[in-house]
mmCIF file of the N, C-alpha and C atoms, coordinates in Angstrom:
data_MODEL
# 
_entry.id   MODEL 
# 
loop_
_atom_site.group_PDB 
_atom_site.id 
_atom_site.type_symbol 
_atom_site.label_atom_id 
_atom_site.label_alt_id 
_atom_site.label_comp_id 
_atom_site.label_asym_id 
_atom_site.label_entity_id 
_atom_site.label_seq_id 
_atom_site.pdbx_PDB_ins_code 
_atom_site.Cartn_x 
_atom_site.Cartn_y 
_atom_site.Cartn_z 
_atom_site.occupancy 
_atom_site.B_iso_or_equiv 
_atom_site.pdbx_formal_charge 
_atom_site.auth_seq_id 
_atom_site.auth_comp_id 
_atom_site.auth_asym_id 
_atom_site.auth_atom_id 
_atom_site.pdbx_PDB_model_num 
ATOM 1   N N  . MET A 1 1  ? 16.755  -6.638  14.367  1.00 0.00 ? 1  MET A N  1 
ATOM 2   C CA . MET A 1 1  ? 15.538  -6.807  13.593  1.00 0.00 ? 1  MET A CA 1 
ATOM 3   C C  . MET A 1 1  ? 15.659  -6.030  12.283  1.00 0.00 ? 1  MET A C  1 
ATOM 4   N N  . THR A 1 2  ? 15.185  -6.609  11.214  1.00 0.00 ? 2  THR A N  1 
ATOM 5   C CA . THR A 1 2  ? 15.233  -5.992  9.894   1.00 0.00 ? 2  THR A CA 1 
ATOM 6   C C  . THR A 1 2  ? 14.062  -5.042  9.717   1.00 0.00 ? 2  THR A C  1 
ATOM 7   N N  . ALA A 1 3  ? 14.314  -3.931  9.034   1.00 0.00 ? 3  ALA A N  1 
ATOM 8   C CA . ALA A 1 3  ? 13.288  -2.906  8.834   1.00 0.00 ? 3  ALA A CA 1 
ATOM 9   C C  . ALA A 1 3  ? 12.083  -3.446  8.076   1.00 0.00 ? 3  ALA A C  1 
ATOM 10  N N  . ARG A 1 4  ? 10.918  -3.007  8.512   1.00 0.00 ? 4  ARG A N  1 
ATOM 11  C CA . ARG A 1 4  ? 9.656   -3.353  7.862   1.00 0.00 ? 4  ARG A CA 1 
ATOM 12  C C  . ARG A 1 4  ? 9.163   -2.112  7.130   1.00 0.00 ? 4  ARG A C  1 
ATOM 13  N N  . TYR A 1 5  ? 8.658   -2.294  5.904   1.00 0.00 ? 5  TYR A N  1 
ATOM 14  C CA . TYR A 1 5  ? 8.147   -1.160  5.139   1.00 0.00 ? 5  TYR A CA 1 
ATOM 15  C C  . TYR A 1 5  ? 7.117   -1.631  4.125   1.00 0.00 ? 5  TYR A C  1 
ATOM 16  N N  . ILE A 1 6  ? 6.350   -0.671  3.586   1.00 0.00 ? 6  ILE A N  1 
ATOM 17  C CA . ILE A 1 6  ? 5.331   -0.939  2.582   1.00 0.00 ? 6  ILE A CA 1 
ATOM 18  C C  . ILE A 1 6  ? 5.762   -0.261  1.291   1.00 0.00 ? 6  ILE A C  1 
ATOM 19  N N  . ALA A 1 7  ? 5.849   -1.035  0.220   1.00 0.00 ? 7  ALA A N  1 
ATOM 20  C CA . ALA A 1 7  ? 6.175   -0.493  -1.103  1.00 0.00 ? 7  ALA A CA 1 
ATOM 21  C C  . ALA A 1 7  ? 4.874   -0.354  -1.891  1.00 0.00 ? 7  ALA A C  1 
ATOM 22  N N  . ILE A 1 8  ? 4.722   0.779   -2.575  1.00 0.00 ? 8  ILE A N  1 
ATOM 23  C CA . ILE A 1 8  ? 3.495   1.087   -3.313  1.00 0.00 ? 8  ILE A CA 1 
ATOM 24  C C  . ILE A 1 8  ? 3.829   1.388   -4.774  1.00 0.00 ? 8  ILE A C  1 
ATOM 25  N N  . ASP A 1 9  ? 3.015   0.867   -5.676  1.00 0.00 ? 9  ASP A N  1 
ATOM 26  C CA . ASP A 1 9  ? 3.040   1.241   -7.091  1.00 0.00 ? 9  ASP A CA 1 
ATOM 27  C C  . ASP A 1 9  ? 1.620   1.685   -7.412  1.00 0.00 ? 9  ASP A C  1 
ATOM 28  N N  . TRP A 1 10 ? 1.413   2.996   -7.472  1.00 0.00 ? 10 TRP A N  1 
ATOM 29  C CA . TRP A 1 10 ? 0.076   3.548   -7.657  1.00 0.00 ? 10 TRP A CA 1 
ATOM 30  C C  . TRP A 1 10 ? -0.012  4.195   -9.022  1.00 0.00 ? 10 TRP A C  1 
ATOM 31  N N  . GLY A 1 11 ? -0.532  3.448   -9.972  1.00 0.00 ? 11 GLY A N  1 
ATOM 32  C CA . GLY A 1 11 ? -0.685  3.942   -11.333 1.00 0.00 ? 11 GLY A CA 1 
ATOM 33  C C  . GLY A 1 11 ? -2.056  4.552   -11.557 1.00 0.00 ? 11 GLY A C  1 
ATOM 34  N N  . SER A 1 12 ? -2.338  4.867   -12.796 1.00 0.00 ? 12 SER A N  1 
ATOM 35  C CA . SER A 1 12 ? -3.614  5.515   -13.119 1.00 0.00 ? 12 SER A CA 1 
ATOM 36  C C  . SER A 1 12 ? -4.800  4.564   -13.000 1.00 0.00 ? 12 SER A C  1 
ATOM 37  N N  . THR A 1 13 ? -4.585  3.263   -13.173 1.00 0.00 ? 13 THR A N  1 
ATOM 38  C CA . THR A 1 13 ? -5.708  2.319   -13.140 1.00 0.00 ? 13 THR A CA 1 
ATOM 39  C C  . THR A 1 13 ? -5.647  1.283   -12.025 1.00 0.00 ? 13 THR A C  1 
ATOM 40  N N  . ASN A 1 14 ? -4.514  1.122   -11.375 1.00 0.00 ? 14 ASN A N  1 
ATOM 41  C CA . ASN A 1 14 ? -4.378  0.124   -10.311 1.00 0.00 ? 14 ASN A CA 1 
ATOM 42  C C  . ASN A 1 14 ? -3.463  0.619   -9.202  1.00 0.00 ? 14 ASN A C  1 
ATOM 43  N N  . LEU A 1 15 ? -3.670  0.069   -8.029  1.00 0.00 ? 15 LEU A N  1 
ATOM 44  C CA . LEU A 1 15 ? -2.799  0.290   -6.883  1.00 0.00 ? 15 LEU A CA 1 
ATOM 45  C C  . LEU A 1 15 ? -2.287  -1.076  -6.445  1.00 0.00 ? 15 LEU A C  1 
ATOM 46  N N  . ARG A 1 16 ? -0.976  -1.200  -6.372  1.00 0.00 ? 16 ARG A N  1 
ATOM 47  C CA . ARG A 1 16 ? -0.358  -2.430  -5.914  1.00 0.00 ? 16 ARG A CA 1 
ATOM 48  C C  . ARG A 1 16 ? 0.490   -2.106  -4.690  1.00 0.00 ? 16 ARG A C  1 
ATOM 49  N N  . ALA A 1 17 ? 0.442   -2.996  -3.699  1.00 0.00 ? 17 ALA A N  1 
ATOM 50  C CA . ALA A 1 17 ? 1.180   -2.763  -2.460  1.00 0.00 ? 17 ALA A CA 1 
ATOM 51  C C  . ALA A 1 17 ? 1.831   -4.063  -2.001  1.00 0.00 ? 17 ALA A C  1 
ATOM 52  N N  . TRP A 1 18 ? 3.022   -3.934  -1.437  1.00 0.00 ? 18 TRP A N  1 
ATOM 53  C CA . TRP A 1 18 ? 3.768   -5.073  -0.927  1.00 0.00 ? 18 TRP A CA 1 
ATOM 54  C C  . TRP A 1 18 ? 4.265   -4.745  0.474   1.00 0.00 ? 18 TRP A C  1 
ATOM 55  N N  . LEU A 1 19 ? 4.129   -5.677  1.380   1.00 0.00 ? 19 LEU A N  1 
ATOM 56  C CA . LEU A 1 19 ? 4.659   -5.532  2.729   1.00 0.00 ? 19 LEU A CA 1 
ATOM 57  C C  . LEU A 1 19 ? 5.977   -6.288  2.795   1.00 0.00 ? 19 LEU A C  1 
ATOM 58  N N  . TYR A 1 20 ? 7.036   -5.577  3.129   1.00 0.00 ? 20 TYR A N  1 
ATOM 59  C CA . TYR A 1 20 ? 8.374   -6.166  3.207   1.00 0.00 ? 20 TYR A CA 1 
ATOM 60  C C  . TYR A 1 20 ? 8.905   -6.152  4.627   1.00 0.00 ? 20 TYR A C  1 
ATOM 61  N N  . GLN A 1 21 ? 9.682   -7.170  4.931   1.00 0.00 ? 21 GLN A N  1 
ATOM 62  C CA . GLN A 1 21 ? 10.513  -7.219  6.132   1.00 0.00 ? 21 GLN A CA 1 
ATOM 63  C C  . GLN A 1 21 ? 11.923  -7.399  5.601   1.00 0.00 ? 21 GLN A C  1 
ATOM 64  N N  . GLY A 1 22 ? 12.700  -6.320  5.592   1.00 0.00 ? 22 GLY A N  1 
ATOM 65  C CA . GLY A 1 22 ? 14.014  -6.366  4.959   1.00 0.00 ? 22 GLY A CA 1 
ATOM 66  C C  . GLY A 1 22 ? 13.860  -6.580  3.465   1.00 0.00 ? 22 GLY A C  1 
ATOM 67  N N  . ASP A 1 23 ? 14.481  -7.622  2.928   1.00 0.00 ? 23 ASP A N  1 
ATOM 68  C CA . ASP A 1 23 ? 14.364  -7.894  1.492   1.00 0.00 ? 23 ASP A CA 1 
ATOM 69  C C  . ASP A 1 23 ? 13.349  -8.996  1.181   1.00 0.00 ? 23 ASP A C  1 
ATOM 70  N N  . LYS A 1 24 ? 12.562  -9.405  2.168   1.00 0.00 ? 24 LYS A N  1 
ATOM 71  C CA . LYS A 1 24 ? 11.577  -10.475 1.978   1.00 0.00 ? 24 LYS A CA 1 
ATOM 72  C C  . LYS A 1 24 ? 10.160  -9.899  1.901   1.00 0.00 ? 24 LYS A C  1 
ATOM 73  N N  . CYS A 1 25 ? 9.440   -10.234 0.823   1.00 0.00 ? 25 CYS A N  1 
ATOM 74  C CA . CYS A 1 25 ? 8.045   -9.812  0.669   1.00 0.00 ? 25 CYS A CA 1 
ATOM 75  C C  . CYS A 1 25 ? 7.172   -10.738 1.509   1.00 0.00 ? 25 CYS A C  1 
ATOM 76  N N  . LEU A 1 26 ? 6.448   -10.163 2.469   1.00 0.00 ? 26 LEU A N  1 
ATOM 77  C CA . LEU A 1 26 ? 5.588   -10.946 3.346   1.00 0.00 ? 26 LEU A CA 1 
ATOM 78  C C  . LEU A 1 26 ? 4.184   -11.127 2.782   1.00 0.00 ? 26 LEU A C  1 
ATOM 79  N N  . GLU A 1 27 ? 3.710   -10.107 2.066   1.00 0.00 ? 27 GLU A N  1 
ATOM 80  C CA . GLU A 1 27 ? 2.347   -10.144 1.529   1.00 0.00 ? 27 GLU A CA 1 
ATOM 81  C C  . GLU A 1 27 ? 2.220   -9.093  0.434   1.00 0.00 ? 27 GLU A C  1 
ATOM 82  N N  . SER A 1 28 ? 1.307   -9.320  -0.502  1.00 0.00 ? 28 SER A N  1 
ATOM 83  C CA . SER A 1 28 ? 1.027   -8.315  -1.527  1.00 0.00 ? 28 SER A CA 1 
ATOM 84  C C  . SER A 1 28 ? -0.480  -8.185  -1.697  1.00 0.00 ? 28 SER A C  1 
ATOM 85  N N  . ARG A 1 29 ? -0.892  -7.002  -2.145  1.00 0.00 ? 29 ARG A N  1 
ATOM 86  C CA . ARG A 1 29 ? -2.306  -6.720  -2.390  1.00 0.00 ? 29 ARG A CA 1 
ATOM 87  C C  . ARG A 1 29 ? -2.434  -5.857  -3.632  1.00 0.00 ? 29 ARG A C  1 
ATOM 88  N N  . GLN A 1 30 ? -3.610  -5.930  -4.265  1.00 0.00 ? 30 GLN A N  1 
ATOM 89  C CA . GLN A 1 30 ? -3.873  -5.130  -5.462  1.00 0.00 ? 30 GLN A CA 1 
ATOM 90  C C  . GLN A 1 30 ? -5.290  -4.587  -5.398  1.00 0.00 ? 30 GLN A C  1 
ATOM 91  N N  . SER A 1 31 ? -5.467  -3.389  -5.941  1.00 0.00 ? 31 SER A N  1 
ATOM 92  C CA . SER A 1 31 ? -6.773  -2.745  -6.003  1.00 0.00 ? 31 SER A CA 1 
ATOM 93  C C  . SER A 1 31 ? -6.925  -2.087  -7.367  1.00 0.00 ? 31 SER A C  1 
ATOM 94  N N  . GLU A 1 32 ? -8.141  -2.009  -7.860  1.00 0.00 ? 32 GLU A N  1 
ATOM 95  C CA . GLU A 1 32 ? -8.411  -1.290  -9.109  1.00 0.00 ? 32 GLU A CA 1 
ATOM 96  C C  . GLU A 1 32 ? -8.614  0.203   -8.860  1.00 0.00 ? 32 GLU A C  1 
ATOM 97  N N  . ALA A 1 33 ? -8.308  0.670   -7.668  1.00 0.00 ? 33 ALA A N  1 
ATOM 98  C CA . ALA A 1 33 ? -8.454  2.082   -7.315  1.00 0.00 ? 33 ALA A CA 1 
ATOM 99  C C  . ALA A 1 33 ? -7.192  2.856   -7.679  1.00 0.00 ? 33 ALA A C  1 
ATOM 100 N N  . GLY A 1 34 ? -6.912  2.927   -8.975  1.00 0.00 ? 34 GLY A N  1 
ATOM 101 C CA . GLY A 1 34 ? -5.806  3.754   -9.447  1.00 0.00 ? 34 GLY A CA 1 
ATOM 102 C C  . GLY A 1 34 ? -6.140  5.222   -9.260  1.00 0.00 ? 34 GLY A C  1 
ATOM 103 N N  . VAL A 1 35 ? -5.192  6.094   -9.531  1.00 0.00 ? 35 VAL A N  1 
ATOM 104 C CA . VAL A 1 35 ? -5.407  7.525   -9.278  1.00 0.00 ? 35 VAL A CA 1 
ATOM 105 C C  . VAL A 1 35 ? -6.530  8.119   -10.115 1.00 0.00 ? 35 VAL A C  1 
ATOM 106 N N  . THR A 1 36 ? -6.897  7.473   -11.219 1.00 0.00 ? 36 THR A N  1 
ATOM 107 C CA . THR A 1 36 ? -8.031  7.963   -12.014 1.00 0.00 ? 36 THR A CA 1 
ATOM 108 C C  . THR A 1 36 ? -9.321  7.209   -11.710 1.00 0.00 ? 36 THR A C  1 
ATOM 109 N N  . ARG A 1 37 ? -9.274  6.313   -10.730 1.00 0.00 ? 37 ARG A N  1 
ATOM 110 C CA . ARG A 1 37 ? -10.440 5.485   -10.389 1.00 0.00 ? 37 ARG A CA 1 
ATOM 111 C C  . ARG A 1 37 ? -10.723 5.483   -8.891  1.00 0.00 ? 37 ARG A C  1 
ATOM 112 N N  . LEU A 1 38 ? -10.631 6.615   -8.258  1.00 0.00 ? 38 LEU A N  1 
ATOM 113 C CA . LEU A 1 38 ? -10.856 6.684   -6.814  1.00 0.00 ? 38 LEU A CA 1 
ATOM 114 C C  . LEU A 1 38 ? -12.336 6.664   -6.445  1.00 0.00 ? 38 LEU A C  1 
ATOM 115 N N  . ASN A 1 39 ? -13.216 6.910   -7.407  1.00 0.00 ? 39 ASN A N  1 
ATOM 116 C CA . ASN A 1 39 ? -14.668 6.854   -7.192  1.00 0.00 ? 39 ASN A CA 1 
ATOM 117 C C  . ASN A 1 39 ? -15.134 7.665   -5.988  1.00 0.00 ? 39 ASN A C  1 
ATOM 118 N N  . GLY A 1 40 ? -14.624 8.878   -5.875  1.00 0.00 ? 40 GLY A N  1 
ATOM 119 C CA . GLY A 1 40 ? -15.046 9.782   -4.815  1.00 0.00 ? 40 GLY A CA 1 
ATOM 120 C C  . GLY A 1 40 ? -14.333 9.606   -3.489  1.00 0.00 ? 40 GLY A C  1 
ATOM 121 N N  . LYS A 1 41 ? -13.500 8.592   -3.357  1.00 0.00 ? 41 LYS A N  1 
ATOM 122 C CA . LYS A 1 41 ? -12.746 8.380   -2.116  1.00 0.00 ? 41 LYS A CA 1 
ATOM 123 C C  . LYS A 1 41 ? -11.483 9.227   -2.142  1.00 0.00 ? 41 LYS A C  1 
ATOM 124 N N  . SER A 1 42 ? -11.007 9.572   -0.973  1.00 0.00 ? 42 SER A N  1 
ATOM 125 C CA . SER A 1 42 ? -9.745  10.306  -0.894  1.00 0.00 ? 42 SER A CA 1 
ATOM 126 C C  . SER A 1 42 ? -8.587  9.319   -1.071  1.00 0.00 ? 42 SER A C  1 
ATOM 127 N N  . PRO A 1 43 ? -7.445  9.797   -1.567  1.00 0.00 ? 43 PRO A N  1 
ATOM 128 C CA . PRO A 1 43 ? -6.280  8.914   -1.669  1.00 0.00 ? 43 PRO A CA 1 
ATOM 129 C C  . PRO A 1 43 ? -5.903  8.295   -0.321  1.00 0.00 ? 43 PRO A C  1 
ATOM 130 N N  . ASP A 1 44 ? -6.014  9.073   0.759   1.00 0.00 ? 44 ASP A N  1 
ATOM 131 C CA . ASP A 1 44 ? -5.700  8.533   2.090   1.00 0.00 ? 44 ASP A CA 1 
ATOM 132 C C  . ASP A 1 44 ? -6.606  7.364   2.451   1.00 0.00 ? 44 ASP A C  1 
ATOM 133 N N  . ALA A 1 45 ? -7.903  7.479   2.132   1.00 0.00 ? 45 ALA A N  1 
ATOM 134 C CA . ALA A 1 45 ? -8.855  6.409   2.448   1.00 0.00 ? 45 ALA A CA 1 
ATOM 135 C C  . ALA A 1 45 ? -8.548  5.149   1.647   1.00 0.00 ? 45 ALA A C  1 
ATOM 136 N N  . VAL A 1 46 ? -8.221  5.312   0.378   1.00 0.00 ? 46 VAL A N  1 
ATOM 137 C CA . VAL A 1 46 ? -7.899  4.158   -0.468  1.00 0.00 ? 46 VAL A CA 1 
ATOM 138 C C  . VAL A 1 46 ? -6.629  3.475   0.037   1.00 0.00 ? 46 VAL A C  1 
ATOM 139 N N  . LEU A 1 47 ? -5.609  4.245   0.344   1.00 0.00 ? 47 LEU A N  1 
ATOM 140 C CA . LEU A 1 47 ? -4.365  3.671   0.858   1.00 0.00 ? 47 LEU A CA 1 
ATOM 141 C C  . LEU A 1 47 ? -4.611  2.938   2.177   1.00 0.00 ? 47 LEU A C  1 
ATOM 142 N N  . ALA A 1 48 ? -5.430  3.512   3.047   1.00 0.00 ? 48 ALA A N  1 
ATOM 143 C CA . ALA A 1 48 ? -5.745  2.864   4.324   1.00 0.00 ? 48 ALA A CA 1 
ATOM 144 C C  . ALA A 1 48 ? -6.456  1.530   4.109   1.00 0.00 ? 48 ALA A C  1 
ATOM 145 N N  . GLU A 1 49 ? -7.364  1.476   3.145   1.00 0.00 ? 49 GLU A N  1 
ATOM 146 C CA . GLU A 1 49 ? -8.071  0.219   2.845   1.00 0.00 ? 49 GLU A CA 1 
ATOM 147 C C  . GLU A 1 49 ? -7.107  -0.859  2.361   1.00 0.00 ? 49 GLU A C  1 
ATOM 148 N N  . VAL A 1 50 ? -6.236  -0.491  1.447   1.00 0.00 ? 50 VAL A N  1 
ATOM 149 C CA . VAL A 1 50 ? -5.320  -1.476  0.854   1.00 0.00 ? 50 VAL A CA 1 
ATOM 150 C C  . VAL A 1 50 ? -4.280  -1.958  1.865   1.00 0.00 ? 50 VAL A C  1 
ATOM 151 N N  . THR A 1 51 ? -3.877  -1.103  2.771   1.00 0.00 ? 51 THR A N  1 
ATOM 152 C CA . THR A 1 51 ? -2.825  -1.464  3.726   1.00 0.00 ? 51 THR A CA 1 
ATOM 153 C C  . THR A 1 51 ? -3.368  -1.785  5.120   1.00 0.00 ? 51 THR A C  1 
ATOM 154 N N  . THR A 1 52 ? -4.654  -2.116  5.210   1.00 0.00 ? 52 THR A N  1 
ATOM 155 C CA . THR A 1 52 ? -5.260  -2.470  6.494   1.00 0.00 ? 52 THR A CA 1 
ATOM 156 C C  . THR A 1 52 ? -4.439  -3.552  7.188   1.00 0.00 ? 52 THR A C  1 
ATOM 157 N N  . HIS A 1 53 ? -4.180  -3.359  8.468   1.00 0.00 ? 53 HIS A N  1 
ATOM 158 C CA . HIS A 1 53 ? -3.418  -4.268  9.334   1.00 0.00 ? 53 HIS A CA 1 
ATOM 159 C C  . HIS A 1 53 ? -1.923  -4.294  9.027   1.00 0.00 ? 53 HIS A C  1 
ATOM 160 N N  . TRP A 1 54 ? -1.461  -3.510  8.098   1.00 0.00 ? 54 TRP A N  1 
ATOM 161 C CA . TRP A 1 54 ? -0.029  -3.410  7.824   1.00 0.00 ? 54 TRP A CA 1 
ATOM 162 C C  . TRP A 1 54 ? 0.586   -2.187  8.489   1.00 0.00 ? 54 TRP A C  1 
ATOM 163 N N  . ARG A 1 55 ? -0.166  -1.099  8.537   1.00 0.00 ? 55 ARG A N  1 
ATOM 164 C CA . ARG A 1 55 ? 0.420   0.185   8.908   1.00 0.00 ? 55 ARG A CA 1 
ATOM 165 C C  . ARG A 1 55 ? 0.405   0.419   10.409  1.00 0.00 ? 55 ARG A C  1 
ATOM 166 N N  . ASP A 1 56 ? 1.476   0.998   10.869  1.00 0.00 ? 56 ASP A N  1 
ATOM 167 C CA . ASP A 1 56 ? 1.580   1.546   12.214  1.00 0.00 ? 56 ASP A CA 1 
ATOM 168 C C  . ASP A 1 56 ? 2.530   2.735   12.120  1.00 0.00 ? 56 ASP A C  1 
ATOM 169 N N  . SER A 1 57 ? 2.743   3.399   13.209  1.00 0.00 ? 57 SER A N  1 
ATOM 170 C CA . SER A 1 57 ? 3.552   4.624   13.157  1.00 0.00 ? 57 SER A CA 1 
ATOM 171 C C  . SER A 1 57 ? 5.012   4.363   12.786  1.00 0.00 ? 57 SER A C  1 
ATOM 172 N N  . ALA A 1 58 ? 5.470   3.129   12.921  1.00 0.00 ? 58 ALA A N  1 
ATOM 173 C CA . ALA A 1 58 ? 6.869   2.811   12.631  1.00 0.00 ? 58 ALA A CA 1 
ATOM 174 C C  . ALA A 1 58 ? 7.086   2.201   11.247  1.00 0.00 ? 58 ALA A C  1 
ATOM 175 N N  . THR A 1 59 ? 6.018   1.968   10.484  1.00 0.00 ? 59 THR A N  1 
ATOM 176 C CA . THR A 1 59 ? 6.148   1.322   9.175   1.00 0.00 ? 59 THR A CA 1 
ATOM 177 C C  . THR A 1 59 ? 6.003   2.354   8.065   1.00 0.00 ? 59 THR A C  1 
ATOM 178 N N  . PRO A 1 60 ? 7.095   2.720   7.404   1.00 0.00 ? 60 PRO A N  1 
ATOM 179 C CA . PRO A 1 60 ? 7.011   3.720   6.339   1.00 0.00 ? 60 PRO A CA 1 
ATOM 180 C C  . PRO A 1 60 ? 6.393   3.162   5.061   1.00 0.00 ? 60 PRO A C  1 
ATOM 181 N N  . VAL A 1 61 ? 5.793   4.060   4.295   1.00 0.00 ? 61 VAL A N  1 
ATOM 182 C CA . VAL A 1 61 ? 5.257   3.737   2.975   1.00 0.00 ? 61 VAL A CA 1 
ATOM 183 C C  . VAL A 1 61 ? 6.160   4.411   1.959   1.00 0.00 ? 61 VAL A C  1 
ATOM 184 N N  . VAL A 1 62 ? 6.695   3.619   1.030   1.00 0.00 ? 62 VAL A N  1 
ATOM 185 C CA . VAL A 1 62 ? 7.602   4.166   0.009   1.00 0.00 ? 62 VAL A CA 1 
ATOM 186 C C  . VAL A 1 62 ? 7.098   3.864   -1.379  1.00 0.00 ? 62 VAL A C  1 
# 
């Protein structure tokens, strides 16, 4: 089985995330919750929202 992982590009104005299985992108998501636009939410909470149903203990975020 090929490794599954989540790639993140978290800039000042947007958060972009991609779910990969090996070298194949399975899904992508985008949020306007960049690091300067968290609106009182913690970074952990924002990341959890964007990666809902992707994350488990075996799926790394890079």
